[in-house]
C-alpha positions as CSV (number, residue, x, y, z in Angstrom):
1,M,158.3,53.6,154.5
2,L,160.6,54.2,151.6
3,E,159.5,54.7,147.4
4,Y,161.5,53.3,145.2
5,S,160.9,53.5,141.0
6,V,160.6,49.8,139.4
7,V,162.0,50.9,135.4
8,F,161.1,48.3,133.3
9,H,162.4,48.7,129.4
10,R,162.3,46.9,126.3
11,A,165.1,46.8,123.6
12,S,165.5,46.1,120.2
13,G,168.4,45.5,118.4
14,G,169.8,47.3,115.1
15,K,168.9,45.9,111.9
16,D,170.6,42.2,112.4
17,G,169.4,42.2,115.9
18,N,172.6,41.6,117.4
19,A,173.4,43.9,120.1
20,K,175.5,46.0,119.3
21,G,173.2,49.3,118.7
22,N,170.3,48.7,121.5
23,T,168.0,51.2,121.9
24,I,165.8,51.6,124.5
25,D,161.7,51.5,122.2
26,E,159.8,51.5,125.7
27,I,160.2,52.6,129.4
28,F,157.4,52.1,132.0
29,V,157.8,53.3,135.5
30,V,156.2,52.0,139.0
31,P,156.8,54.0,141.4
32,V,156.4,51.9,144.5
33,C,156.1,52.5,148.2
34,S,157.6,50.0,150.3
35,I,157.8,48.9,154.1
36,L,161.2,47.5,153.9
37,S,163.6,50.4,154.9
38,I,166.6,48.8,152.8
39,T,169.3,50.1,149.8
40,P,167.6,50.4,146.7
41,R,170.4,47.6,145.8
42,A,169.1,45.3,148.4
43,Y,165.9,46.4,147.6
44,L,166.2,45.1,144.3
45,D,168.5,41.7,145.8
46,F,164.9,41.2,147.7
47,L,163.0,41.6,144.5
48,L,165.3,39.0,142.7
49,E,165.3,36.3,145.2
50,A,161.6,37.0,145.6
51,G,160.7,36.3,141.8
52,A,158.2,38.9,142.2
53,L,160.8,41.1,139.6
54,H,160.8,38.7,136.6
55,R,157.0,38.5,137.6
56,A,156.5,41.4,137.2
57,A,159.0,41.7,134.4
58,D,156.6,38.9,133.1
59,V,153.4,40.7,133.1
60,V,154.7,44.4,131.8
61,A,156.6,42.1,128.3
62,A,152.7,40.8,127.6
63,A,151.0,44.9,128.2
64,N,151.1,46.3,124.6
65,L,152.6,49.5,125.9
66,R,153.0,51.4,122.9
67,R,148.9,52.3,122.9
68,R,148.8,55.8,124.8
69,D,146.0,54.6,126.8
70,T,146.3,55.7,130.5
71,A,143.9,53.9,132.4
72,A,145.9,50.9,130.9
73,A,149.1,52.0,131.9
74,E,147.7,52.6,135.8
75,T,146.0,49.4,135.3
76,L,149.3,47.8,134.7
77,R,151.0,49.9,137.9
78,R,149.0,48.8,140.1
79,E,149.1,45.1,139.2
80,V,153.2,45.6,139.4
81,R,152.9,47.1,142.9
82,S,150.4,44.4,143.5
83,I,152.6,41.6,143.1
84,L,155.6,44.3,144.3
85,T,153.7,44.4,148.0
86,A,152.1,40.9,147.4
87,A,156.1,39.7,147.9
88,E,156.9,41.6,151.1
89,V,154.1,40.5,152.9
90,D,155.1,36.6,152.5
91,A,158.6,37.4,153.6
92,L,157.4,39.6,156.4
93,T,154.4,36.9,157.1
94,P,155.5,33.7,159.2
95,P,154.1,30.4,158.5
96,L,151.2,29.4,160.2
97,P,151.7,26.3,162.4
98,P,150.3,22.8,161.3
99,I,146.4,23.2,163.1
100,A,146.0,19.9,164.9
101,W,142.5,18.1,164.6
């Protein structure tokens, strides 16, 4: 079992919203224990291929991280971990054969 840190950040542009002058406004870190013993890069590739990283990013994007609510932040971390863990379980669980009635 390995531990990874999945880091989400929101950036805002400069005065005119262009890419130059981007600053990171918010960072949200989710420690994740994975049953996949692979490199961090391979884990990132896996999460991207499974679509889990995009689903988790959507959940984080919808959250109001500006509040200093530790209970809400922990709930959000659990939700993100659930999404990432489900992707691992789906990848490691073989599909069930059709049931013949």
